[in-house]
DSSP file (Angstrom, degrees, kcal/mol; ACC not computed):
  #  RESIDUE AA STRUCTURE BP1 BP2  ACC     N-H-->O    O-->H-N    N-H-->O    O-->H-N    TCO  KAPPA ALPHA  PHI   PSI    X-CA   Y-CA   Z-CA
    1    1 A M              0   0    0      0, 0.0     2,-0.2     0, 0.0     0, 0.0   0.000 360.0 360.0 360.0 135.2    0.0    0.0    0.0
    2    2 A S        -     0   0    0      1,-0.1     2,-0.3     0, 0.0     0, 0.0  -0.478 360.0-111.4 -80.6 149.9    1.4    3.4   -0.9
    3    3 A E        -     0   0    0     -2,-0.2     2,-0.6     1,-0.1    -1,-0.1  -0.577  27.0-121.4 -79.5 139.0    1.9    6.0    1.7
    4    4 A L        -     0   0    0     -2,-0.3     2,-0.6     2,-0.0    -1,-0.1  -0.707  26.2-157.9 -81.2 123.1   -0.3    9.1    1.6
    5    5 A I        -     0   0    0     -2,-0.6     2,-0.5     2,-0.0    -1,-0.0  -0.901   7.4-168.8-105.7 122.7    1.8   12.2    1.2
    6    6 A T        -     0   0    0     -2,-0.6     2,-0.4     2,-0.0    -2,-0.0  -0.939   3.2-162.5-113.9 133.0    0.2   15.4    2.3
    7    7 A E        -     0   0    0     -2,-0.5     2,-0.2     0, 0.0    -2,-0.0  -0.922  26.5-113.7-112.1 136.1    1.8   18.7    1.6
    8    8 A Q        -     0   0    0     -2,-0.4     4,-0.1     1,-0.1    -2,-0.0  -0.472  31.3-124.7 -69.9 135.7    0.7   21.8    3.4
    9    9 A L        -     0   0    0     -2,-0.2    -1,-0.1     2,-0.1    26,-0.0  -0.415  18.9-116.6 -75.4 156.0   -1.1   24.3    1.3
   10   10 A P  S    S+     0   0    0      0, 0.0    46,-3.3     0, 0.0     2,-0.5   0.787 102.7  52.8 -65.7 -25.9    0.3   27.9    1.2
   11   11 A L  E     +a   56   0A   0     44,-0.2     2,-0.4    23,-0.1    46,-0.2  -0.949  68.2 178.0-115.5 121.5   -2.9   29.3    2.8
   12   12 A T  E     -a   57   0A   0     44,-2.7    46,-3.0    -2,-0.5     2,-0.4  -0.936   9.2-162.6-121.3 147.5   -4.2   27.8    6.0
   13   13 A I  E     +a   58   0A   0     -2,-0.4     2,-0.3    44,-0.2    46,-0.2  -0.993  15.4 164.3-129.9 133.1   -7.2   29.0    8.0
   14   14 A K  E     -a   59   0A   0     44,-2.5    46,-2.7    -2,-0.4     2,-0.3  -0.891  22.0-138.3-138.9 172.2   -8.0   28.1   11.6
   15   15 A A  E     -a   60   0A   0     -2,-0.3    46,-0.2    44,-0.2     2,-0.1  -0.946  27.6-101.3-132.1 153.1  -10.3   29.4   14.3
   16   16 A S    >>  -     0   0    0     44,-2.4     4,-2.0    -2,-0.3     3,-0.7  -0.381  36.6-114.9 -68.9 152.8   -9.9   30.0   18.0
   17   17 A S  H 3> S+     0   0    0      1,-0.3     4,-1.9     2,-0.2     5,-0.2   0.831 113.4  59.9 -62.4 -33.8  -11.3   27.3   20.3
   18   18 A D  H 3> S+     0   0    0      1,-0.2     4,-1.1     2,-0.2    -1,-0.3   0.859 108.4  45.4 -64.9 -32.2  -13.9   29.6   21.8
   19   19 A L  H <> S+     0   0    0     -3,-0.7     4,-2.6     2,-0.2    -2,-0.2   0.888 109.5  53.1 -75.9 -39.3  -15.4   30.1   18.3
   20   20 A T  H  < S+     0   0    0     -4,-2.0     6,-0.2     1,-0.2    -2,-0.2   0.832 110.1  49.8 -66.7 -28.7  -15.3   26.5   17.3
   21   21 A E  H  < S+     0   0    0     -4,-1.9    -1,-0.2    -5,-0.2    -2,-0.2   0.854 113.2  46.5 -72.3 -34.6  -17.2   25.7   20.5
   22   22 A K  H  < S+     0   0    0     -4,-1.1     2,-0.6     1,-0.2    -2,-0.2   0.857 117.7  40.8 -76.2 -36.7  -19.8   28.3   19.7
   23   23 A F    ><  -     0   0    0     -4,-2.6     3,-1.5     1,-0.1     4,-0.4  -0.922  65.5-165.1-121.1 106.9  -20.3   27.4   16.0
   24   24 A Q  T 3  S+     0   0    0     -2,-0.6     3,-0.3     1,-0.3     4,-0.3   0.835  90.2  45.4 -59.6 -35.7  -20.5   23.7   15.3
   25   25 A K  T 3> S+     0   0    0      1,-0.2     4,-2.4     2,-0.1    -1,-0.3   0.341  83.5 100.9 -92.6   7.7  -20.0   24.0   11.6
   26   26 A L  H <> S+     0   0    0     -3,-1.5     4,-2.7     1,-0.2     5,-0.2   0.942  81.2  46.7 -60.7 -50.6  -17.2   26.5   11.8
   27   27 A N  H  > S+     0   0    0     -4,-0.4     4,-2.4    -3,-0.3    -1,-0.2   0.903 113.4  48.2 -62.4 -41.3  -14.3   24.1   11.1
   28   28 A S  H  > S+     0   0    0     -4,-0.3     4,-1.9     2,-0.2    -1,-0.2   0.895 113.0  49.3 -66.5 -37.5  -16.1   22.4    8.1
   29   29 A N  H  X S+     0   0    0     -4,-2.4     4,-2.3     1,-0.2    -2,-0.2   0.911 112.1  48.1 -63.9 -41.9  -16.9   25.9    6.7
   30   30 A L  H  X S+     0   0    0     -4,-2.7     4,-2.6    -5,-0.2    -2,-0.2   0.868 108.4  54.3 -68.8 -35.8  -13.3   27.0    7.1
   31   31 A N  H  X S+     0   0    0     -4,-2.4     4,-1.7     2,-0.2    -1,-0.2   0.926 111.8  44.2 -62.3 -44.7  -11.9   23.8    5.5
   32   32 A K  H  X S+     0   0    0     -4,-1.9     4,-2.3     1,-0.2    -2,-0.2   0.918 114.6  49.3 -64.1 -43.6  -14.1   24.4    2.4
   33   33 A L  H  X S+     0   0    0     -4,-2.3     4,-3.0     1,-0.2     5,-0.3   0.870 106.1  56.8 -65.4 -36.9  -13.1   28.0    2.4
   34   34 A E  H  X S+     0   0    0     -4,-2.6     4,-2.1     2,-0.2    -1,-0.2   0.920 108.7  46.8 -59.6 -44.7   -9.4   27.1    2.7
   35   35 A A  H  X S+     0   0    0     -4,-1.7     4,-1.9     2,-0.2    -2,-0.2   0.927 114.5  47.2 -63.5 -45.2   -9.6   25.0   -0.4
   36   36 A Q  H  X S+     0   0    0     -4,-2.3     4,-2.5     1,-0.2    -2,-0.2   0.930 114.0  46.0 -62.0 -46.6  -11.5   27.7   -2.4
   37   37 A L  H  X S+     0   0    0     -4,-3.0     4,-2.5     2,-0.2     5,-0.2   0.830 108.9  55.0 -72.1 -31.3   -9.1   30.5   -1.3
   38   38 A N  H  X S+     0   0    0     -4,-2.1     4,-2.1    -5,-0.3    -1,-0.2   0.915 110.6  47.5 -62.5 -41.2   -6.0   28.4   -2.1
   39   39 A F  H  X S+     0   0    0     -4,-1.9     4,-2.7     2,-0.2    -2,-0.2   0.932 111.9  49.4 -64.0 -45.4   -7.5   27.9   -5.6
   40   40 A H  H  X S+     0   0    0     -4,-2.5     4,-1.3     1,-0.2    -2,-0.2   0.904 112.9  46.2 -62.6 -41.6   -8.2   31.7   -5.9
   41   41 A T  H  <>S+     0   0    0     -4,-2.5     5,-2.3     2,-0.2     6,-0.3   0.859 112.3  52.0 -70.2 -33.5   -4.7   32.7   -4.8
   42   42 A L  H ><5S+     0   0    0     -4,-2.1     3,-1.6    -5,-0.2     5,-0.3   0.940 110.8  46.3 -64.5 -47.2   -3.2   30.1   -7.1
   43   43 A T  H 3<5S+     0   0    0     -4,-2.7    -1,-0.2     1,-0.3    -2,-0.2   0.733 106.9  58.9 -70.2 -20.6   -5.1   31.4  -10.1
   44   44 A A  T 3<5S-     0   0    0     -4,-1.3    -1,-0.3    -5,-0.2    -2,-0.2   0.386 117.7-116.8 -85.2   3.9   -4.2   35.0   -9.2
   45   45 A N  T X 5 +     0   0    0     -3,-1.6     3,-0.6    -5,-0.1    -3,-0.2   0.876  65.8 145.9  65.9  42.2   -0.5   33.8   -9.5
   46   46 A W  T 3 <S+     0   0    0     -5,-2.3     8,-0.4     1,-0.2     3,-0.2   0.710  71.1  49.8 -75.4 -19.7    0.5   34.4   -5.9
   47   47 A Y  T 3   +     0   0    0     -6,-0.3    -1,-0.2    -5,-0.3     6,-0.1  -0.235  64.9 133.1-118.3  43.0    2.9   31.4   -6.1
   48   48 A G    <   +     0   0    0     -3,-0.6     2,-0.8     1,-0.2    -1,-0.2   0.878  66.7  56.3 -62.2 -41.5    4.9   32.0   -9.2
   49   49 A D    >   -     0   0    0      3,-0.3     3,-1.6    -3,-0.2    -1,-0.2  -0.828  67.4-166.0 -98.7 105.0    8.3   31.3   -7.7
   50   50 A E  T 3  S+     0   0    0     -2,-0.8     3,-0.4     1,-0.3    -1,-0.1   0.692  87.9  57.1 -65.6 -18.5    8.2   27.8   -6.2
   51   51 A E  T 3  S+     0   0    0      1,-0.2    -1,-0.3    -3,-0.1    -3,-0.0   0.622 115.6  35.2 -84.3 -13.4   11.4   28.5   -4.3
   52   52 A D  S <  S+     0   0    0     -3,-1.6     2,-0.3     2,-0.0    -3,-0.3  -0.440  79.6 170.0-140.1  60.7    9.9   31.6   -2.5
   53   53 A I        -     0   0    0     -3,-0.4     2,-0.4    -6,-0.1    -6,-0.1  -0.573  34.5-123.3 -82.7 135.1    6.3   30.8   -1.8
   54   54 A L        -     0   0    0     -8,-0.4     2,-0.5    -2,-0.3    44,-0.2  -0.631  23.9-155.9 -73.6 125.7    4.2   33.1    0.4
   55   55 A N  E     - b   0  98A   0     42,-3.1    44,-2.7    -2,-0.4     2,-0.4  -0.927  11.0-169.9-106.5 127.4    2.7   31.2    3.3
   56   56 A V  E     -ab  11  99A   0    -46,-3.3   -44,-2.7    -2,-0.5     2,-0.5  -0.961  10.1-170.7-122.1 131.3   -0.4   32.7    4.8
   57   57 A M  E     -ab  12 100A   0     42,-2.6    44,-2.8    -2,-0.4     2,-0.5  -0.988   6.5-167.2-119.7 123.2   -2.1   31.7    8.0
   58   58 A L  E     -ab  13 101A   0    -46,-3.0   -44,-2.5    -2,-0.5     2,-0.5  -0.920   1.8-168.3-107.2 134.0   -5.5   33.3    8.8
   59   59 A C  E     -ab  14 102A   0     42,-2.7    44,-3.2    -2,-0.5     2,-0.4  -0.969   8.3-154.3-127.1 118.0   -6.9   32.9   12.2
   60   60 A V  E     +ab  15 103A   0    -46,-2.7   -44,-2.4    -2,-0.5     2,-0.3  -0.760  28.1 169.2 -90.0 131.6  -10.5   33.8   13.0
   61   61 A M  E     - b   0 104A   0     42,-3.1    44,-2.8    -2,-0.4     2,-0.1  -0.906  37.9-102.7-140.6 162.3  -11.1   34.7   16.6
   62   62 A S  E  >  - b   0 105A   0     -2,-0.3     4,-2.4    42,-0.2     5,-0.2  -0.425  45.9-105.8 -74.3 163.9  -13.5   36.2   19.1
   63   63 A S  H  > S+     0   0    0     42,-0.7     4,-2.1     1,-0.2     5,-0.1   0.879 122.2  53.2 -59.8 -37.5  -12.8   39.8   20.1
   64   64 A E  H  > S+     0   0    0      2,-0.2     4,-1.9     1,-0.2    -1,-0.2   0.936 110.8  44.7 -64.9 -46.9  -11.6   38.5   23.5
   65   65 A S  H  > S+     0   0    0      1,-0.2     4,-2.6     2,-0.2    -1,-0.2   0.869 110.6  56.4 -64.0 -36.1   -9.1   36.1   21.9
   66   66 A F  H  X S+     0   0    0     -4,-2.4     4,-2.7     2,-0.2    -1,-0.2   0.912 106.4  49.0 -61.6 -44.6   -8.0   38.8   19.5
   67   67 A I  H  X S+     0   0    0     -4,-2.1     4,-2.3     2,-0.2    -1,-0.2   0.914 112.1  48.5 -63.3 -43.4   -7.1   41.1   22.3
   68   68 A V  H  X S+     0   0    0     -4,-1.9     4,-2.3     2,-0.2    -2,-0.2   0.926 112.8  48.2 -62.1 -45.2   -5.1   38.4   24.1
   69   69 A Q  H  X S+     0   0    0     -4,-2.6     4,-2.7     1,-0.2    -2,-0.2   0.906 110.5  51.5 -62.5 -42.9   -3.3   37.5   20.9
   70   70 A R  H  X S+     0   0    0     -4,-2.7     4,-2.2     1,-0.2    -1,-0.2   0.930 111.0  47.1 -60.2 -46.6   -2.5   41.2   20.2
   71   71 A E  H  X S+     0   0    0     -4,-2.3     4,-1.6     1,-0.2    -1,-0.2   0.893 112.1  51.0 -63.6 -39.7   -1.0   41.7   23.7
   72   72 A L  H  X S+     0   0    0     -4,-2.3     4,-2.3     1,-0.2     5,-0.2   0.933 110.4  48.3 -62.9 -46.7    1.0   38.5   23.3
   73   73 A L  H  X S+     0   0    0     -4,-2.7     4,-1.6     1,-0.2    -2,-0.2   0.884 109.4  53.0 -62.4 -39.0    2.5   39.5   20.0
   74   74 A E  H  < S+     0   0    0     -4,-2.2    -1,-0.2    -5,-0.2    -2,-0.2   0.852 112.2  46.2 -65.2 -33.6    3.4   43.0   21.3
   75   75 A K  H  < S+     0   0    0     -4,-1.6    -2,-0.2    -5,-0.2    -1,-0.2   0.891 119.5  36.7 -74.5 -40.7    5.2   41.4   24.2
   76   76 A V  H  < S+     0   0    0     -4,-2.3     2,-0.2    -5,-0.1    -2,-0.2   0.579  82.2 118.8 -94.1  -9.4    7.2   38.7   22.2
   77   77 A N     <  -     0   0    0     -4,-1.6    -4,-0.0    -5,-0.2     6,-0.0  -0.399  38.9-173.6 -64.1 123.5    7.9   40.6   19.1
   78   78 A D        -     0   0    0     -2,-0.2    -1,-0.2     0, 0.0    -4,-0.0  -0.022  56.0 -96.9-105.7  27.8   11.7   40.9   18.7
   79   79 A N  S    S+     0   0    0      2,-0.2    -2,-0.1     1,-0.1     3,-0.0   0.550 104.9 105.3  67.4  10.5   11.5   43.2   15.7
   80   80 A H  S    S+     0   0    0      1,-0.0     2,-0.4    15,-0.0    -1,-0.1   0.643  76.5  59.7 -84.4 -16.8   11.9   40.3   13.2
   81   81 A M  S    S-     0   0    0     14,-0.1     2,-0.6    12,-0.0    14,-0.2  -0.905  79.1-138.7-113.8 136.8    8.2   40.6   12.5
   82   82 A K  E     -C   94   0A   0     12,-3.3    12,-2.6    -2,-0.4     2,-0.5  -0.859  24.6-166.9 -93.0 122.2    6.4   43.6   11.1
   83   83 A I  E     +C   93   0A   0     -2,-0.6     2,-0.3    10,-0.2    10,-0.2  -0.930  16.2 156.2-113.8 129.2    3.1   44.0   13.0
   84   84 A E  E     -C   92   0A   0      8,-2.7     8,-3.4    -2,-0.5     2,-0.6  -0.997  40.2-119.1-149.6 152.4    0.4   46.3   11.7
   85   85 A F  E     -C   91   0A   0     -2,-0.3     6,-0.2     6,-0.2     3,-0.1  -0.812  14.8-172.5 -90.6 123.1   -3.3   46.7   12.0
   86   86 A F  E    S-     0   0A   0      4,-2.2     2,-0.3    -2,-0.6    -1,-0.2   0.789  80.3 -23.8 -78.0 -29.8   -5.1   46.5    8.6
   87   87 A S  E >  S-C   90   0A   0      3,-1.4     3,-1.2    -3,-0.1    -1,-0.3  -0.915  84.8 -76.3-162.1-178.5   -8.2   47.6   10.6
   88   88 A D  T 3  S+     0   0    0     -2,-0.3     3,-0.0     1,-0.3    -2,-0.0   0.791 132.1  35.4 -60.6 -26.9   -9.5   47.5   14.2
   89   89 A D  T 3  S+     0   0    0      1,-0.1    15,-2.9    15,-0.1     2,-0.4   0.235 108.0  71.5-114.5  13.4  -10.3   43.8   13.8
   90   90 A V  E <   -CD  87 103A   0     -3,-1.2    -4,-2.2    13,-0.2    -3,-1.4  -0.956  54.5-174.5-136.1 116.7   -7.5   42.6   11.6
   91   91 A L  E     -CD  85 102A   0     11,-2.6    11,-2.9    -2,-0.4     2,-0.4  -0.942   9.6-161.3-111.5 125.3   -3.9   42.3   12.8
   92   92 A H  E     -CD  84 101A   0     -8,-3.4    -8,-2.7    -2,-0.5     2,-0.5  -0.908   7.2-172.0-112.9 132.1   -1.2   41.4   10.2
   93   93 A C  E     -CD  83 100A   0      7,-3.3     7,-3.0    -2,-0.4     2,-0.4  -0.989  10.2-174.8-121.9 126.4    2.2   40.0   11.1
   94   94 A A  E     +CD  82  99A   0    -12,-2.6   -12,-3.3    -2,-0.5     2,-0.3  -0.966  17.6 168.9-128.0 138.9    4.7   39.6    8.4
   95   95 A Q  E >   - D   0  98A   0      3,-2.6     3,-1.9    -2,-0.4     2,-0.2  -0.831  68.6 -62.1-146.6 104.3    8.2   38.1    8.3
   96   96 A K  T 3  S-     0   0    0     -2,-0.3    -1,-0.1     1,-0.3   -42,-0.0  -0.368 122.5 -10.5  52.7-119.5    9.7   37.7    4.8
   97   97 A Q  T 3  S+     0   0    0     -2,-0.2   -42,-3.1    -3,-0.1     2,-0.5   0.094 118.1  95.9 -97.4  23.1    7.4   35.2    3.0
   98   98 A Q  E <   -bD  55  95A   0     -3,-1.9    -3,-2.6   -44,-0.2     2,-0.4  -0.959  50.8-179.4-112.8 128.4    5.4   34.3    6.1
   99   99 A S  E     -bD  56  94A   0    -44,-2.7   -42,-2.6    -2,-0.5     2,-0.4  -0.992   7.7-175.4-132.1 127.1    2.2   36.1    6.8
  100  100 A E  E     -bD  57  93A   0     -7,-3.0    -7,-3.3    -2,-0.4     2,-0.5  -0.978   5.7-171.8-119.7 134.3   -0.1   35.6    9.8
  101  101 A C  E     -bD  58  92A   0    -44,-2.8   -42,-2.7    -2,-0.4     2,-0.5  -0.986   9.0-159.1-131.1 125.0   -3.3   37.5   10.0
  102  102 A Y  E     -bD  59  91A   0    -11,-2.9   -11,-2.6    -2,-0.5     2,-0.5  -0.903  11.8-167.5-105.5 124.3   -5.6   37.5   13.1
  103  103 A I  E     -bD  60  90A   0    -44,-3.2   -42,-3.1    -2,-0.5     2,-0.3  -0.946   6.0-152.5-120.8 117.3   -9.2   38.4   12.4
  104  104 A A  E     -b   61   0A   0    -15,-2.9     2,-0.7    -2,-0.5   -42,-0.2  -0.667  10.4-140.0 -88.2 140.2  -11.6   39.2   15.1
  105  105 A L  E     -b   62   0A   0    -44,-2.8   -42,-0.7    -2,-0.3   -39,-0.1  -0.906  31.2-133.5 -92.6 119.4  -15.3   38.7   14.8
  106  106 A T     >  -     0   0    0     -2,-0.7     4,-2.9   -44,-0.1     5,-0.2  -0.147  21.2-102.7 -70.6 167.6  -16.8   41.7   16.4
  107  107 A A  H  > S+     0   0    0      1,-0.2     4,-2.2     2,-0.2     5,-0.1   0.896 123.8  48.6 -58.3 -42.1  -19.7   41.6   19.0
  108  108 A S  H  > S+     0   0    0      2,-0.2     4,-2.2     1,-0.2    -1,-0.2   0.886 111.6  49.4 -68.5 -37.1  -22.2   42.7   16.3
  109  109 A E  H  > S+     0   0    0      2,-0.2     4,-2.6     1,-0.2    -2,-0.2   0.927 111.7  48.8 -65.5 -43.9  -20.9   40.1   13.8
  110  110 A L  H  X S+     0   0    0     -4,-2.9     4,-2.1     1,-0.2    -2,-0.2   0.890 110.1  52.2 -62.3 -39.0  -21.1   37.3   16.5
  111  111 A S  H  X S+     0   0    0     -4,-2.2     4,-2.3    -5,-0.2    -1,-0.2   0.929 111.0  47.0 -62.1 -46.0  -24.6   38.4   17.3
  112  112 A L  H  X S+     0   0    0     -4,-2.2     4,-2.7     1,-0.2    -2,-0.2   0.925 113.3  48.1 -60.6 -45.9  -25.7   38.2   13.6
  113  113 A L  H  < S+     0   0    0     -4,-2.6    -1,-0.2     1,-0.2    -2,-0.2   0.807 111.3  50.8 -69.0 -29.5  -24.0   34.8   13.2
  114  114 A T  H  < S+     0   0    0     -4,-2.1    -1,-0.2    -5,-0.2    -2,-0.2   0.899 115.3  42.2 -71.7 -41.5  -25.7   33.5   16.4
  115  115 A E  H  < S+     0   0    0     -4,-2.3    -2,-0.2     1,-0.3    -3,-0.2   0.866 129.9  26.7 -71.5 -37.2  -29.1   34.7   15.2
  116  116 A K    ><  +     0   0    0     -4,-2.7     3,-1.9    -5,-0.2    -1,-0.3  -0.648  65.4 170.0-129.2  74.2  -28.6   33.5   11.6
  117  117 A P  G >  S+     0   0    0      0, 0.0     3,-1.4     0, 0.0     4,-0.3   0.700  71.4  73.0 -62.2 -18.3  -26.2   30.6   11.5
  118  118 A K  G 3  S+     0   0    0      1,-0.3     4,-0.4     2,-0.1     3,-0.3   0.715  90.8  57.7 -68.9 -18.7  -27.0   29.9    7.8
  119  119 A V  G <> S+     0   0    0     -3,-1.9     4,-2.9     1,-0.2    -1,-0.3   0.498  78.8  97.0 -88.0  -2.5  -25.0   33.1    6.8
  120  120 A L  H <> S+     0   0    0     -3,-1.4     4,-2.7     1,-0.2     5,-0.2   0.912  82.2  47.1 -54.0 -51.1  -21.8   31.8    8.4
  121  121 A A  H  > S+     0   0    0     -4,-0.3     4,-2.2    -3,-0.3    -1,-0.2   0.930 116.9  42.3 -60.8 -48.1  -20.2   30.4    5.3
  122  122 A D  H  > S+     0   0    0     -4,-0.4     4,-2.3     2,-0.2    -1,-0.2   0.899 113.8  52.8 -66.4 -40.3  -20.9   33.4    3.1
  123  123 A F  H  X S+     0   0    0     -4,-2.9     4,-2.7     1,-0.2     5,-0.2   0.943 111.5  45.4 -59.6 -48.7  -20.0   35.8    5.8
  124  124 A L  H  X S+     0   0    0     -4,-2.7     4,-2.9    -5,-0.2     5,-0.3   0.902 110.8  53.7 -62.8 -41.6  -16.6   34.1    6.3
  125  125 A R  H  X S+     0   0    0     -4,-2.2     4,-1.8    -5,-0.2    -1,-0.2   0.925 113.3  42.8 -58.6 -45.8  -15.9   34.0    2.6
  126  126 A I  H  X S+     0   0    0     -4,-2.3     4,-2.0     2,-0.2    -2,-0.2   0.941 117.0  45.3 -67.4 -48.1  -16.5   37.7    2.2
  127  127 A K  H  X S+     0   0    0     -4,-2.7     4,-1.9    -5,-0.2    -2,-0.2   0.924 116.3  44.5 -65.1 -44.7  -14.6   38.7    5.3
  128  128 A L  H  X S+     0   0    0     -4,-2.9     4,-2.5    -5,-0.2    -1,-0.2   0.842 110.3  55.1 -72.0 -31.6  -11.6   36.5    4.6
  129  129 A S  H  X S+     0   0    0     -4,-1.8     4,-1.9    -5,-0.3    15,-0.2   0.908 108.0  50.0 -64.2 -40.9  -11.5   37.4    0.9
  130  130 A K  H  X S+     0   0    0     -4,-2.0     4,-1.5     2,-0.2    -2,-0.2   0.916 110.7  49.6 -62.0 -42.4  -11.2   41.1    1.9
  131  131 A V  H  X S+     0   0    0     -4,-1.9     4,-2.1     1,-0.2     3,-0.2   0.914 108.7  52.4 -63.9 -42.4   -8.4   40.3    4.3
  132  132 A L  H  X S+     0   0    0     -4,-2.5     4,-2.6     1,-0.2    -1,-0.2   0.856 106.1  54.2 -62.9 -33.6   -6.6   38.3    1.6
  133  133 A N  H  X S+     0   0    0     -4,-1.9     4,-2.0     2,-0.2    -1,-0.2   0.830 106.3  52.1 -69.9 -30.2   -6.9   41.3   -0.7
  134  134 A L  H  X S+     0   0    0     -4,-1.5     4,-2.1    -3,-0.2    -2,-0.2   0.892 110.8  47.8 -67.5 -39.7   -5.2   43.5    2.0
  135  135 A I  H  X S+     0   0    0     -4,-2.1     4,-2.3     2,-0.2    -2,-0.2   0.900 109.2  54.1 -65.5 -40.7   -2.4   40.9    2.2
  136  136 A A  H  <>S+     0   0    0     -4,-2.6     5,-3.3     1,-0.2     4,-0.5   0.920 109.0  48.2 -58.5 -44.2   -2.2   41.0   -1.6
  137  137 A H  H ><5S+     0   0    0     -4,-2.0     3,-0.9     3,-0.2    -1,-0.2   0.917 109.5  53.2 -62.6 -43.1   -1.8   44.8   -1.5
  138  138 A Y  H 3<5S+     0   0    0     -4,-2.1    -2,-0.2     1,-0.2    -1,-0.2   0.903 117.7  35.9 -58.8 -43.8    0.9   44.4    1.2
  139  139 A Y  T 3<5S-     0   0    0     -4,-2.3    -1,-0.2    -5,-0.1    -2,-0.2   0.339 113.0-116.4 -93.2   6.4    3.0   42.0   -0.9
  140  140 A Q  T < 5 +     0   0    0     -3,-0.9    -3,-0.2    -4,-0.5    -4,-0.1   0.934  66.5 144.3  56.3  50.3    2.1   43.8   -4.2
  141  141 A L      < -     0   0    0     -5,-3.3    -1,-0.2    -6,-0.1   -95,-0.1  -0.745  58.5 -86.1-111.6 160.8    0.3   40.7   -5.5
  142  142 A P        -     0   0    0      0, 0.0   -98,-0.1     0, 0.0    -1,-0.1  -0.384  48.3-114.3 -63.8 145.0   -2.8   40.6   -7.7
  143  143 A T              0   0    0      1,-0.1   -10,-0.1    -7,-0.1    -9,-0.0  -0.352 360.0 360.0 -74.7 162.4   -6.1   40.7   -5.8
  144  144 A I              0   0    0    -15,-0.2    -1,-0.1    -2,-0.1   -14,-0.1   0.416 360.0 360.0-103.0 360.0   -8.4   37.7   -5.8
């Protein structure tokens, strides 16, 4: 039997544990979205140079987790990472071809998603696509 070889995709999406507990379908929605957005970034030619591929990690969080993450990054940053706010709810950390983006779901967004869980997939697709376009601008890449 042949061994299954899995290669990590350039774009990964995860969620904080407090959100995955709150929304049962969050991880399955994020897995589908990860595949879609990897395809979109590939077709937008983000990965032209195979020796120097941009790796992006997006992390969706509650506002509380976002604040904790922000404080942690501010404490441990040794100036090897460039940290900037793309907006009040999006924190971007860049180090060469590594990009981490922490995305908070605001109280009003969480309220909407709790009241109308069917909009979760579309909401995440729109919000994360906007964030990826901010990353594209940062690295001077085509938008998706």
